[in-house]
DSSP file (Angstrom, degrees, kcal/mol; ACC not computed):
  #  RESIDUE AA STRUCTURE BP1 BP2  ACC     N-H-->O    O-->H-N    N-H-->O    O-->H-N    TCO  KAPPA ALPHA  PHI   PSI    X-CA   Y-CA   Z-CA
    1    1 A I              0   0    0      0, 0.0    21,-3.6     0, 0.0    22,-0.2   0.000 360.0 360.0 360.0 127.7  -30.6    8.8    3.8
    2    2 A L        +     0   0    0      1,-0.4     2,-0.3    19,-0.2    18,-0.0   0.774 360.0   6.3 -97.0 -32.8  -32.9    5.8    3.1
    3    3 A L        +     0   0    0     17,-0.1    -1,-0.4    18,-0.0     2,-0.3  -0.990  60.8 174.6-154.0 140.6  -30.9    3.0    4.6
    4    4 A S        -     0   0    0     -2,-0.3    15,-0.0    -3,-0.1    16,-0.0  -0.991  26.6-153.2-148.9 140.8  -27.7    2.7    6.6
    5    5 A N        -     0   0    0     -2,-0.3    15,-0.1    15,-0.1    -1,-0.1   0.425  52.1-112.5 -91.5   1.7  -25.9   -0.1    8.2
    6    6 A G  S  > S+     0   0    0     13,-0.3     4,-1.8    10,-0.1     3,-0.2   0.272  90.9 111.2  90.2 -12.5  -24.3    2.2   10.7
    7    7 A W  H  > S+     0   0    0      1,-0.2     4,-3.1     2,-0.2     5,-0.2   0.871  72.5  59.0 -64.7 -35.6  -20.7    1.8    9.4
    8    8 A G  H  > S+     0   0    0      1,-0.2     4,-3.0     2,-0.2     5,-0.3   0.905 104.8  49.9 -59.1 -42.2  -20.7    5.4    8.1
    9    9 A R  H  >>S+     0   0    0      1,-0.2     4,-2.3     2,-0.2     5,-0.9   0.919 112.2  48.5 -61.3 -43.0  -21.3    6.7   11.6
   10   10 A H  H  <5S+     0   0    0     -4,-1.8    -2,-0.2     2,-0.2    -1,-0.2   0.934 115.4  43.3 -62.7 -47.0  -18.5    4.5   12.9
   11   11 A L  H  <5S+     0   0    0     -4,-3.1    -2,-0.2     1,-0.2    -1,-0.2   0.920 124.0  34.9 -64.8 -44.2  -16.1    5.7   10.2
   12   12 A L  H  <5S-     0   0    0     -4,-3.0    -2,-0.2    -5,-0.2    -1,-0.2   0.676  96.9-132.6 -89.0 -18.1  -17.0    9.3   10.3
   13   13 A G  T  <5 +     0   0    0     -4,-2.3    -3,-0.2    -5,-0.3    -4,-0.1   0.918  55.2 143.8  66.3  42.9  -17.6    9.6   14.0
   14   14 A V      < -     0   0    0     -5,-0.9    -1,-0.2    -6,-0.2     5,-0.1  -0.757  57.9 -83.2-111.2 160.2  -20.9   11.5   13.6
   15   15 A P    >>  -     0   0    0      0, 0.0     3,-1.6     0, 0.0     4,-0.6  -0.260  39.9-115.9 -60.8 148.2  -24.1   11.3   15.6
   16   16 A D  H >> S+     0   0    0      1,-0.3     3,-1.5     2,-0.2     4,-0.9   0.865 110.7  62.8 -51.3 -44.0  -26.5    8.4   14.7
   17   17 A N  H 34 S+     0   0    0      1,-0.3    -1,-0.3     2,-0.2     7,-0.1   0.728  97.4  58.7 -62.1 -20.5  -29.3   10.7   13.6
   18   18 A L  H <4 S+     0   0    0     -3,-1.6    -1,-0.3     1,-0.2    10,-0.2   0.722 116.3  30.9 -81.0 -20.4  -27.1   12.1   10.7
   19   19 A V  H << S+     0   0    0     -3,-1.5   -13,-0.3    -4,-0.6    -2,-0.2   0.304 100.5  93.2-121.3   8.3  -26.5    8.7    9.1
   20   20 A Q  S >< S-     0   0    0     -4,-0.9     3,-3.0     1,-0.2   -17,-0.1  -0.536  96.9 -64.9 -92.3 165.2  -29.7    6.9    9.9
   21   21 A P  T 3  S+     0   0    0      0, 0.0   -19,-0.2     0, 0.0    -1,-0.2  -0.258 129.7  29.3 -50.3 131.5  -32.8    6.8    7.6
   22   22 A G  T 3  S+     0   0    0    -21,-3.6   -20,-0.1     1,-0.4    -5,-0.0   0.188  94.1 125.1  97.8 -15.4  -34.1   10.3    7.4
   23   23 A G    <   -     0   0    0     -3,-3.0     2,-0.4   -22,-0.2    -1,-0.4  -0.194  56.2-126.4 -70.8 170.3  -30.7   11.8    7.9
   24   24 A S     >  -     0   0    0      1,-0.1     4,-2.4    -7,-0.1     5,-0.2  -0.973   8.1-148.2-127.2 131.2  -29.2   14.3    5.4
   25   25 A L  H  > S+     0   0    0     -2,-0.4     4,-2.5     1,-0.2     5,-0.2   0.903 104.9  54.2 -59.3 -40.9  -25.8   14.1    3.7
   26   26 A T  H  > S+     0   0    0      1,-0.2     4,-2.3     2,-0.2    -1,-0.2   0.923 109.2  46.4 -60.1 -45.1  -25.7   17.9    3.7
   27   27 A E  H  > S+     0   0    0      2,-0.2     4,-2.4     1,-0.2    -1,-0.2   0.878 110.8  52.6 -68.1 -36.3  -26.3   18.0    7.5
   28   28 A A  H  X S+     0   0    0     -4,-2.4     4,-2.3   -10,-0.2    -1,-0.2   0.914 110.5  48.3 -63.1 -41.4  -23.6   15.3    8.0
   29   29 A M  H  X S+     0   0    0     -4,-2.5     4,-2.7     2,-0.2    -2,-0.2   0.891 109.8  52.3 -65.3 -39.5  -21.2   17.4    6.0
   30   30 A R  H  X S+     0   0    0     -4,-2.3     4,-2.8     2,-0.2     5,-0.2   0.926 108.9  50.2 -61.6 -44.0  -22.1   20.5    8.0
   31   31 A F  H  X S+     0   0    0     -4,-2.4     4,-1.7     1,-0.2    -2,-0.2   0.935 112.8  46.0 -59.0 -46.8  -21.4   18.6   11.3
   32   32 A M  H  X>S+     0   0    0     -4,-2.3     5,-2.6     2,-0.2     4,-0.8   0.880 112.2  51.4 -67.4 -36.7  -18.0   17.5   10.0
   33   33 A Y  H ><5S+     0   0    0     -4,-2.7     3,-1.3     1,-0.2    -2,-0.2   0.958 110.8  47.5 -60.8 -49.9  -17.2   21.0    8.7
   34   34 A R  H 3<5S+     0   0    0     -4,-2.8    -1,-0.2     1,-0.3    -2,-0.2   0.799 108.2  55.8 -64.0 -28.8  -18.0   22.5   12.1
   35   35 A R  H 3<5S-     0   0    0     -4,-1.7    -1,-0.3    -5,-0.2    -2,-0.2   0.677 121.1-110.7 -75.6 -17.2  -15.9   19.9   13.8
   36   36 A G  T X<5S+     0   0    0     -3,-1.3     3,-1.1    -4,-0.8    -3,-0.2   0.566  73.6 137.5 101.2  10.2  -13.0   21.0   11.7
   37   37 A D  T 3 <S+     0   0    0     -5,-2.6    -4,-0.2     1,-0.2     3,-0.1   0.816  81.2  33.1 -58.5 -32.2  -12.7   17.9    9.4
   38   38 A F  T 3  S-     0   0    0     -6,-0.3     3,-0.3     1,-0.3    -1,-0.2   0.301 112.1-116.4-109.4   7.2  -12.1   20.0    6.3
   39   39 A G    <   -     0   0    0     -3,-1.1    -1,-0.3     1,-0.2    -3,-0.2  -0.177  24.7 -96.4  77.5 179.2  -10.2   23.0    7.8
   40   40 A F  S    S+     0   0    0      1,-0.1    -1,-0.2    -3,-0.1     4,-0.1  -0.018  83.4 115.5-126.9  29.8  -11.6   26.5    7.8
   41   41 A D  S    S+     0   0    0     -3,-0.3     2,-0.3     2,-0.1    -1,-0.1   0.802  83.0  34.9 -68.3 -28.5   -9.9   27.9    4.7
   42   42 A Q  S    S-     0   0    0     -3,-0.1     2,-0.0     1,-0.1     0, 0.0  -0.838  98.9 -90.5-123.5 161.9  -13.3   28.3    3.0
   43   43 A D     >  -     0   0    0     -2,-0.3     4,-2.1     1,-0.1     5,-0.2  -0.278  41.0-107.6 -70.7 160.3  -16.7   29.2    4.4
   44   44 A E  H  > S+     0   0    0      1,-0.2     4,-3.0     2,-0.2     5,-0.3   0.893 115.1  50.7 -55.2 -49.3  -19.1   26.5    5.5
   45   45 A E  H  > S+     0   0    0      1,-0.2     4,-2.6     2,-0.2     5,-0.3   0.895 109.9  50.2 -62.8 -40.5  -21.5   26.7    2.6
   46   46 A T  H  > S+     0   0    0      2,-0.2     4,-2.0     1,-0.2    -1,-0.2   0.927 115.2  43.1 -62.4 -45.6  -18.8   26.5    0.0
   47   47 A V  H  X S+     0   0    0     -4,-2.1     4,-1.1     2,-0.2    -2,-0.2   0.942 115.7  47.4 -67.4 -47.6  -17.2   23.5    1.6
   48   48 A V  H >X S+     0   0    0     -4,-3.0     4,-2.4     1,-0.2     3,-0.8   0.950 116.7  42.4 -61.7 -50.2  -20.5   21.6    2.2
   49   49 A Q  H 3X S+     0   0    0     -4,-2.6     4,-2.5    -5,-0.3    -1,-0.2   0.865 109.8  58.7 -65.7 -34.5  -21.9   22.2   -1.3
   50   50 A G  H 3< S+     0   0    0     -4,-2.0    -1,-0.2    -5,-0.3    -2,-0.2   0.741 114.5  37.6 -65.2 -22.2  -18.5   21.4   -2.8
   51   51 A R  H <X S+     0   0    0     -4,-1.1     4,-0.6    -3,-0.8    -2,-0.2   0.759 120.0  44.4 -97.0 -32.0  -18.7   18.0   -1.1
   52   52 A V  H  X S+     0   0    0     -4,-2.4     4,-1.8    -5,-0.2     3,-0.4   0.912 104.4  60.8 -80.5 -43.7  -22.4   17.3   -1.6
   53   53 A Q  H  X S+     0   0    0     -4,-2.5     4,-0.5     1,-0.2    -3,-0.1   0.882 101.9  51.0 -57.3 -44.7  -22.8   18.4   -5.2
   54   54 A P  H >4 S+     0   0    0      0, 0.0     3,-0.8     0, 0.0     5,-0.5   0.887 109.3  52.6 -60.8 -35.1  -20.4   15.9   -6.7
   55   55 A V  H >< S+     0   0    0     -4,-0.6     3,-0.5    -3,-0.4    -2,-0.2   0.889 115.1  40.8 -64.6 -38.8  -22.2   13.1   -4.8
   56   56 A L  H 3< S+     0   0    0     -4,-1.8    -1,-0.2     1,-0.2    -3,-0.1   0.361  88.5  97.5 -91.0   5.3  -25.5   14.2   -6.3
   57   57 A S  T << S-     0   0    0     -3,-0.8    -1,-0.2    -4,-0.5    -2,-0.1   0.638  94.9-116.5 -71.5 -14.7  -24.2   14.9   -9.8
   58   58 A G  S <  S+     0   0    0     -3,-0.5    -1,-0.1     1,-0.3    -2,-0.1   0.524  83.0 106.0  88.7   5.2  -25.2   11.5  -11.2
   59   59 A R  S    S-     0   0    0     -5,-0.5    -1,-0.3    19,-0.1    -2,-0.2  -0.916  77.8-107.2-116.1 145.1  -21.7   10.4  -11.9
   60   60 A P        +     0   0    0      0, 0.0     2,-0.3     0, 0.0    18,-0.2  -0.471  44.5 177.0 -67.8 139.3  -19.7    7.9   -9.8
   61   61 A I  E     -A   77   0A   0     16,-2.1    16,-2.9    -2,-0.2     2,-0.4  -0.958  20.2-155.4-139.3 160.2  -17.0    9.4   -7.7
   62   62 A S  E     -A   76   0A   0     -2,-0.3     2,-0.4    14,-0.2    14,-0.2  -0.999  10.0-170.1-136.5 136.4  -14.5    8.2   -5.1
   63   63 A V  E     -A   75   0A   0     12,-2.9    12,-3.1    -2,-0.4     2,-0.4  -0.993   4.4-171.4-130.3 130.3  -13.0   10.3   -2.4
   64   64 A T  E     +A   74   0A   0     -2,-0.4     2,-0.3    10,-0.2    10,-0.2  -0.988  20.7 155.9-120.3 131.1  -10.1    9.4   -0.1
   65   65 A R  E     -A   73   0A   0      8,-2.5     8,-3.1    -2,-0.4     2,-0.5  -0.983  44.2-106.7-150.5 159.3   -9.3   11.7    2.8
   66   66 A Q  E     -A   72   0A   0     -2,-0.3     6,-0.2     6,-0.2     5,-0.1  -0.784  36.9-149.7 -90.0 129.7   -7.6   11.7    6.2
   67   67 A A    >   -     0   0    0      4,-3.6     3,-2.1    -2,-0.5     4,-0.1  -0.500  35.4 -76.6 -92.2 163.0  -10.1   11.8    9.1
   68   68 A P  T 3  S+     0   0    0      0, 0.0     3,-0.4     0, 0.0    -1,-0.2  -0.350 122.7  39.5 -55.3 139.4   -9.5   13.4   12.5
   69   69 A G  T 3  S-     0   0    0      1,-0.2    -2,-0.0    -3,-0.1    -3,-0.0   0.316 126.9 -85.6  96.2  -7.3   -7.4   11.0   14.5
   70   70 A G  S <  S+     0   0    0     -3,-2.1    -1,-0.2     1,-0.3     2,-0.1   0.320  83.0 138.4  96.1  -9.4   -5.3   10.1   11.5
   71   71 A R        -     0   0    0     -3,-0.4    -4,-3.6    -4,-0.1     2,-0.5  -0.416  48.3-132.9 -71.2 148.2   -7.3    7.3    9.9
   72   72 A W  E     -A   66   0A   0     -6,-0.2    20,-2.4    -2,-0.1    21,-0.6  -0.887  24.2-168.2-101.8 131.3   -7.6    7.3    6.1
   73   73 A L  E     -AB  65  91A   0     -8,-3.1    -8,-2.5    -2,-0.5     2,-0.4  -0.924   9.9-160.2-122.4 144.0  -11.1    6.8    4.7
   74   74 A E  E     -AB  64  90A   0     16,-2.7    16,-2.2    -2,-0.4     2,-0.4  -0.990   8.4-172.0-123.6 129.9  -12.3    6.1    1.2
   75   75 A F  E     -AB  63  89A   0    -12,-3.1   -12,-2.9    -2,-0.4     2,-0.4  -0.980   3.8-165.8-123.0 132.6  -15.9    6.7    0.1
   76   76 A S  E     -AB  62  88A   0     12,-2.9    12,-2.5    -2,-0.4     2,-0.5  -0.954   2.6-164.9-115.8 136.4  -17.4    5.7   -3.2
   77   77 A Y  E     -AB  61  87A   0    -16,-2.9   -16,-2.1    -2,-0.4    10,-0.2  -0.985   7.8-178.4-124.1 122.8  -20.6    7.1   -4.5
   78   78 A K  E     - B   0  86A   0      8,-2.5     8,-3.1    -2,-0.5     2,-0.1  -0.981  23.6-128.4-124.9 127.6  -22.5    5.3   -7.3
   79   79 A P  E     - B   0  85A   0      0, 0.0     6,-0.3     0, 0.0     3,-0.1  -0.449  26.5-173.5 -71.8 145.9  -25.7    6.6   -8.9
   80   80 A I  E >>  - B   0  84A   0      4,-2.7     4,-1.0    -2,-0.1     3,-0.6  -0.873  38.7 -68.0-130.5 165.9  -28.6    4.1   -9.2
   81   81 A P  T 34 S+     0   0    0      0, 0.0     3,-0.4     0, 0.0    -1,-0.1  -0.101 113.6  42.4 -54.8 153.0  -32.0    4.5  -10.9
   82   82 A G  T 34 S-     0   0    0      1,-0.2     3,-0.1    -3,-0.1     0, 0.0   0.624 127.8 -74.7  86.5  15.2  -34.5    6.9   -9.3
   83   83 A G  T <4 S+     0   0    0     -3,-0.6    -1,-0.2     1,-0.2     2,-0.2   0.711  96.2 135.8  71.6  19.8  -32.0    9.6   -8.7
   84   84 A R  E  <  -B   80   0A   0     -4,-1.0    -4,-2.7    -3,-0.4     2,-0.4  -0.534  43.0-146.2 -99.0 166.7  -30.5    7.7   -5.7
   85   85 A V  E     -B   79   0A   0     -6,-0.3     2,-0.6    -2,-0.2   -29,-0.0  -0.996   5.2-145.4-134.7 136.3  -26.9    7.1   -4.7
   86   86 A V  E     -B   78   0A   0     -8,-3.1    -8,-2.5    -2,-0.4     2,-0.4  -0.909  20.9-162.3-100.3 124.7  -25.3    4.1   -3.1
   87   87 A A  E     -B   77   0A   0     -2,-0.6     2,-0.4   -10,-0.2   -10,-0.2  -0.885   8.3-175.1-108.9 137.8  -22.5    5.2   -0.8
   88   88 A Q  E     -B   76   0A   0    -12,-2.5   -12,-2.9    -2,-0.4     2,-0.4  -0.998   3.1-172.0-133.4 131.6  -19.8    2.8    0.4
   89   89 A G  E     +B   75   0A   0     -2,-0.4     2,-0.3   -14,-0.2   -14,-0.2  -0.928   5.8 173.8-124.2 148.5  -17.1    3.7    2.9
   90   90 A R  E     -B   74   0A   0    -16,-2.2   -16,-2.7    -2,-0.4     2,-0.7  -0.996  35.4-113.4-150.6 153.3  -14.1    1.9    4.1
   91   91 A D  E     +B   73   0A   0     -2,-0.3   -18,-0.2   -18,-0.2     3,-0.2  -0.776  31.1 174.8 -85.6 116.9  -11.0    2.4    6.3
   92   92 A V     >  +     0   0    0    -20,-2.4     4,-2.8    -2,-0.7     5,-0.2   0.010  39.7 119.4-113.0  26.0   -7.9    2.4    4.1
   93   93 A T  H  > S+     0   0    0    -21,-0.6     4,-2.5     1,-0.2     5,-0.2   0.915  77.1  48.0 -58.3 -45.8   -5.4    3.3    6.8
   94   94 A A  H  > S+     0   0    0      2,-0.2     4,-2.3     1,-0.2    -1,-0.2   0.901 112.0  50.1 -64.0 -40.3   -3.4    0.1    6.4
   95   95 A L  H  > S+     0   0    0      2,-0.2     4,-2.4     1,-0.2    -2,-0.2   0.928 111.4  48.3 -63.1 -45.3   -3.4    0.5    2.6
   96   96 A K  H  X S+     0   0    0     -4,-2.8     4,-2.8     1,-0.2    -2,-0.2   0.899 110.3  52.3 -61.3 -41.2   -2.1    4.1    3.0
   97   97 A A  H  X S+     0   0    0     -4,-2.5     4,-2.3     1,-0.2    -1,-0.2   0.910 110.7  46.8 -62.7 -41.9    0.5    3.0    5.4
   98   98 A S  H  X S+     0   0    0     -4,-2.3     4,-2.4     2,-0.2    -1,-0.2   0.879 112.0  51.1 -69.4 -35.6    1.8    0.3    3.0
   99   99 A E  H  X S+     0   0    0     -4,-2.4     4,-2.4     2,-0.2    -2,-0.2   0.929 111.7  47.2 -62.6 -45.0    1.7    2.8    0.1
  100  100 A Q  H  X S+     0   0    0     -4,-2.8     4,-2.4     1,-0.2    -2,-0.2   0.873 111.7  50.6 -66.0 -36.3    3.8    5.3    2.2
  101  101 A A  H  X S+     0   0    0     -4,-2.3     4,-2.6     2,-0.2    -1,-0.2   0.900 110.5  49.8 -66.1 -40.3    6.2    2.5    3.2
  102  102 A A  H  X S+     0   0    0     -4,-2.4     4,-2.6     2,-0.2    -2,-0.2   0.900 111.4  48.7 -65.0 -40.4    6.6    1.5   -0.4
  103  103 A I  H  X S+     0   0    0     -4,-2.4     4,-2.8     2,-0.2    -2,-0.2   0.917 112.1  48.6 -64.6 -43.1    7.3    5.2   -1.4
  104  104 A A  H  X S+     0   0    0     -4,-2.4     4,-2.4     2,-0.2    -2,-0.2   0.903 112.3  48.8 -63.8 -40.6    9.8    5.5    1.5
  105  105 A A  H  X S+     0   0    0     -4,-2.6     4,-2.5     2,-0.2    -2,-0.2   0.912 112.2  48.7 -65.2 -42.2   11.5    2.2    0.3
  106  106 A R  H  X S+     0   0    0     -4,-2.6     4,-2.7     2,-0.2    -2,-0.2   0.928 111.8  49.0 -62.5 -44.9   11.6    3.5   -3.3
  107  107 A D  H  X S+     0   0    0     -4,-2.8     4,-2.4     1,-0.2    -2,-0.2   0.900 111.9  49.0 -61.7 -40.8   13.0    6.8   -2.2
  108  108 A A  H  X S+     0   0    0     -4,-2.4     4,-2.4     2,-0.2    -1,-0.2   0.902 111.6  49.2 -65.6 -40.4   15.7    5.0   -0.1
  109  109 A A  H  X S+     0   0    0     -4,-2.5     4,-2.5     2,-0.2    -2,-0.2   0.904 111.9  48.6 -65.4 -41.0   16.6    2.7   -3.0
  110  110 A E  H  X S+     0   0    0     -4,-2.7     4,-2.3     2,-0.2    -2,-0.2   0.900 111.8  49.5 -65.1 -40.1   16.8    5.7   -5.4
  111  111 A A  H  X S+     0   0    0     -4,-2.4     4,-2.5     2,-0.2    -2,-0.2   0.901 111.8  48.7 -65.1 -40.5   19.0    7.5   -2.9
  112  112 A A  H  X S+     0   0    0     -4,-2.4     4,-2.5     2,-0.2    -2,-0.2   0.909 111.4  49.5 -65.3 -41.7   21.2    4.5   -2.5
  113  113 A A  H  X S+     0   0    0     -4,-2.5     4,-2.5     2,-0.2    -2,-0.2   0.895 112.1  48.4 -64.2 -39.3   21.5    4.1   -6.3
  114  114 A Q  H  X S+     0   0    0     -4,-2.3     4,-2.7     2,-0.2    -2,-0.2   0.909 111.1  50.0 -66.9 -41.6   22.4    7.8   -6.6
  115  115 A A  H  X S+     0   0    0     -4,-2.5     4,-2.6     2,-0.2    -2,-0.2   0.904 111.6  49.1 -62.2 -41.0   25.0    7.4   -3.8
  116  116 A K  H  X S+     0   0    0     -4,-2.5     4,-2.9     2,-0.2     5,-0.2   0.929 111.4  48.8 -63.6 -45.5   26.5    4.4   -5.5
  117  117 A A  H  X S+     0   0    0     -4,-2.5     4,-2.4     1,-0.2    -2,-0.2   0.911 112.7  48.1 -61.5 -42.2   26.6    6.3   -8.9
  118  118 A N  H  X S+     0   0    0     -4,-2.7     4,-2.5     2,-0.2    -1,-0.2   0.912 112.5  49.1 -64.0 -42.4   28.3    9.2   -7.2
  119  119 A F  H  X S+     0   0    0     -4,-2.6     4,-2.9     2,-0.2     5,-0.2   0.937 112.3  47.4 -62.2 -47.1   30.8    7.0   -5.5
  120  120 A L  H  X S+     0   0    0     -4,-2.9     4,-2.6     1,-0.2    -2,-0.2   0.890 112.1  50.0 -63.7 -39.1   31.7    5.1   -8.7
  121  121 A A  H  X S+     0   0    0     -4,-2.4     4,-2.2    -5,-0.2    -1,-0.2   0.923 113.5  45.9 -64.5 -43.2   32.1    8.4  -10.6
  122  122 A A  H  X S+     0   0    0     -4,-2.5     4,-2.7     2,-0.2    -2,-0.2   0.925 115.0  46.2 -65.8 -44.3   34.4    9.8   -7.9
  123  123 A M  H  X S+     0   0    0     -4,-2.9     4,-2.2     2,-0.2     5,-0.3   0.893 110.4  54.0 -66.6 -38.7   36.4    6.6   -7.7
  124  124 A S  H  X S+     0   0    0     -4,-2.6     4,-2.9    -5,-0.2    -1,-0.2   0.934 112.1  44.4 -59.0 -46.2   36.6    6.4  -11.5
  125  125 A H  H  X S+     0   0    0     -4,-2.2     4,-2.3     1,-0.2    -2,-0.2   0.925 112.2  52.2 -63.6 -44.5   38.0    9.9  -11.6
  126  126 A E  H  < S+     0   0    0     -4,-2.7    -1,-0.2     1,-0.2    -2,-0.2   0.817 116.9  39.1 -64.3 -30.6   40.4    9.3   -8.7
  127  127 A I  H  X S+     0   0    0     -4,-2.2     4,-1.8    -5,-0.2    -2,-0.2   0.887 114.2  52.7 -84.2 -42.6   41.8    6.1  -10.4
  128  128 A R  H  X S+     0   0    0     -4,-2.9     4,-2.3    -5,-0.3     5,-0.2   0.889 103.3  57.7 -62.2 -41.9   41.9    7.5  -14.0
  129  129 A T  H  X S+     0   0    0     -4,-2.3     4,-1.4     1,-0.2    -1,-0.2   0.948 112.5  36.5 -60.7 -53.5   43.8   10.7  -13.2
  130  130 A P  H  > S+     0   0    0      0, 0.0     4,-2.3     0, 0.0    -1,-0.2   0.853 113.9  58.8 -69.3 -29.5   46.9    9.0  -11.6
  131  131 A M  H  X S+     0   0    0     -4,-1.8     4,-2.5     1,-0.2    -2,-0.2   0.886 103.7  51.4 -65.2 -36.6   46.7    6.2  -14.2
  132  132 A N  H  X S+     0   0    0     -4,-2.3     4,-2.3     2,-0.2    -1,-0.2   0.867 108.3  52.6 -65.2 -35.5   47.0    8.7  -17.0
  133  133 A G  H  X S+     0   0    0     -4,-1.4     4,-2.2    -5,-0.2    -2,-0.2   0.911 108.9  49.4 -64.1 -41.9   50.1   10.1  -15.2
  134  134 A V  H  X S+     0   0    0     -4,-2.3     4,-2.4     2,-0.2    -2,-0.2   0.928 111.4  49.1 -61.5 -45.7   51.6    6.6  -15.1
  135  135 A L  H  X S+     0   0    0     -4,-2.5     4,-2.2     1,-0.2    -1,-0.2   0.898 110.1  51.5 -62.1 -40.2   50.9    6.0  -18.8
  136  136 A G  H  X S+     0   0    0     -4,-2.3     4,-2.1     1,-0.2    -1,-0.2   0.920 111.3  46.6 -62.4 -43.0   52.5    9.4  -19.6
  137  137 A M  H  X S+     0   0    0     -4,-2.2     4,-2.6     2,-0.2    -2,-0.2   0.864 110.6  53.0 -68.4 -35.9   55.6    8.5  -17.6
  138  138 A L  H  X S+     0   0    0     -4,-2.4     4,-2.6     2,-0.2    -1,-0.2   0.878 107.7  52.2 -65.1 -37.0   55.8    5.1  -19.3
  139  139 A E  H  X S+     0   0    0     -4,-2.2     4,-0.9     2,-0.2    -2,-0.2   0.932 111.2  46.1 -63.1 -45.6   55.6    6.8  -22.7
  140  140 A V  H >< S+     0   0    0     -4,-2.1     3,-0.8     1,-0.2     4,-0.4   0.931 113.9  49.1 -61.4 -45.2   58.5    9.0  -21.7
  141  141 A L  H >< S+     0   0    0     -4,-2.6     3,-1.4     1,-0.2    -2,-0.2   0.877 105.5  57.2 -62.4 -39.6   60.4    6.1  -20.4
  142  142 A S  H 3< S+     0   0    0     -4,-2.6    -1,-0.2     1,-0.3    -2,-0.2   0.705 100.1  59.5 -68.4 -18.4   59.8    4.0  -23.5
  143  143 A R  T << S+     0   0    0     -4,-0.9    -1,-0.3    -3,-0.8    -2,-0.2   0.541  94.2  83.8 -85.5  -8.1   61.4    6.7  -25.7
  144  144 A G  S <  S-     0   0    0     -3,-1.4     2,-0.9    -4,-0.4    -3,-0.0  -0.236 101.3 -74.9 -86.0 179.6   64.7    6.4  -23.9
  145  145 A D        +     0   0    0     -2,-0.1     2,-0.4     6,-0.0    -1,-0.1  -0.679  63.8 170.4 -77.1 107.9   67.6    4.0  -24.4
  146  146 A L        -     0   0    0     -2,-0.9    -4,-0.0    -4,-0.2    -5,-0.0  -0.936  35.7-120.3-122.4 144.4   66.3    0.7  -22.9
  147  147 A R     >  -     0   0    0     -2,-0.4     4,-2.5     1,-0.1     3,-0.4  -0.416  41.7-102.2 -69.6 159.6   67.7   -2.7  -23.1
  148  148 A P  H  > S+     0   0    0      0, 0.0     4,-2.2     0, 0.0     5,-0.2   0.877 122.8  49.1 -56.2 -42.7   65.3   -5.2  -24.7
  149  149 A E  H  > S+     0   0    0      1,-0.2     4,-1.9     2,-0.2     5,-0.1   0.843 112.0  49.8 -68.2 -30.8   64.1   -6.7  -21.3
  150  150 A Q  H  > S+     0   0    0     -3,-0.4     4,-2.6     2,-0.2    -1,-0.2   0.912 109.3  51.1 -69.0 -42.3   63.5   -3.2  -20.0
  151  151 A A  H  X S+     0   0    0     -4,-2.5     4,-2.3     1,-0.2    -2,-0.2   0.895 110.3  50.0 -61.2 -40.5   61.5   -2.3  -23.1
  152  152 A R  H  X S+     0   0    0     -4,-2.2     4,-2.5     2,-0.2    -1,-0.2   0.909 110.1  50.3 -63.7 -41.8   59.4   -5.5  -22.6
  153  153 A S  H  X S+     0   0    0     -4,-1.9     4,-2.4     2,-0.2    -2,-0.2   0.913 111.1  48.1 -62.8 -42.9   58.8   -4.6  -18.9
  154  154 A V  H  X S+     0   0    0     -4,-2.6     4,-2.5     2,-0.2    -1,-0.2   0.904 111.5  51.0 -63.6 -41.4   57.7   -1.0  -19.9
  155  155 A Q  H  X S+     0   0    0     -4,-2.3     4,-2.6     2,-0.2    -2,-0.2   0.907 110.4  48.5 -63.8 -41.7   55.4   -2.5  -22.6
  156  156 A V  H  X S+     0   0    0     -4,-2.5     4,-2.5     2,-0.2    -2,-0.2   0.919 112.2  49.1 -62.9 -44.2   53.8   -4.9  -20.0
  157  157 A M  H  X S+     0   0    0     -4,-2.4     4,-2.6     2,-0.2    -2,-0.2   0.912 111.9  49.1 -61.4 -41.9   53.3   -2.0  -17.6
  158  158 A R  H  X S+     0   0    0     -4,-2.5     4,-2.7     2,-0.2     5,-0.2   0.938 112.4  46.9 -63.6 -46.9   51.7    0.1  -20.3
  159  159 A E  H  X S+     0   0    0     -4,-2.6     4,-2.2     1,-0.2    -1,-0.2   0.881 113.1  50.0 -63.3 -37.8   49.3   -2.7  -21.4
  160  160 A S  H  X S+     0   0    0     -4,-2.5     4,-2.3    -5,-0.2    -1,-0.2   0.930 111.6  47.3 -65.9 -44.3   48.4   -3.3  -17.7
  161  161 A A  H  X S+     0   0    0     -4,-2.6     4,-2.1     2,-0.2    -2,-0.2   0.904 112.7  49.1 -64.0 -41.5   47.7    0.4  -17.1
  162  162 A E  H  X S+     0   0    0     -4,-2.7     4,-2.1     2,-0.2    -1,-0.2   0.885 109.6  53.1 -65.1 -37.8   45.6    0.6  -20.3
  163  163 A G  H  X S+     0   0    0     -4,-2.2     4,-2.0    -5,-0.2    -2,-0.2   0.912 108.3  49.7 -62.3 -42.8   43.7   -2.5  -19.2
  164  164 A L  H  X S+     0   0    0     -4,-2.3     4,-2.5     1,-0.2    -2,-0.2   0.898 109.2  51.9 -63.0 -39.7   43.0   -0.9  -15.8
  165  165 A L  H  X S+     0   0    0     -4,-2.1     4,-2.8     1,-0.2    -1,-0.2   0.895 107.7  52.2 -64.1 -38.8   41.7    2.2  -17.6
  166  166 A R  H  < S+     0   0    0     -4,-2.1    -1,-0.2     2,-0.2    -2,-0.2   0.911 110.0  49.1 -62.7 -41.0   39.4    0.1  -19.8
  167  167 A I  H  < S+     0   0    0     -4,-2.0    -2,-0.2     1,-0.2    -1,-0.2   0.933 112.4  47.3 -63.2 -45.3   38.0   -1.5  -16.6
  168  168 A V  H  <        0   0    0     -4,-2.5    -2,-0.2     1,-0.3    -1,-0.2   0.901 360.0 360.0 -63.0 -41.2   37.5    1.9  -15.0
  169  169 A D     <        0   0    0     -4,-2.8    -1,-0.3    -5,-0.2    -2,-0.2   0.512 360.0 360.0 -66.7 360.0   35.8    3.2  -18.1
């Protein structure tokens, strides 16, 4: 490390000597590994090198991770001439919280839309089934001997029932 404003120490919660001029990214990663920041699923050297090598690869990278204590941190590493890297870190906890709130709101809206669709499908079925029975009985009734005013009444009932079925459909 050639220069540091101290913010990295604050974000990462590591000792000053690891992020001050003369400090080492590798040693800072070792400290965080030993503290348990990355879990212990893999051995120390694999984890440390797996985190240091991309930074030193000469390609820009960005890493977002949850730190101990629950804060979310984002680090960007950009190569500059002379084989050096500029690292920038920021606390993105508020951004992550708003993203998670947006996801929860979207999920709730999708669940509400699905519930509405299920309700409408069930109600459509519940209305259509007896309405078809009414239409069937009106058909039977219309084939019988009806006076003209009765036939008109049956026709109005049939048209009304068919209109309701069109609305339900």
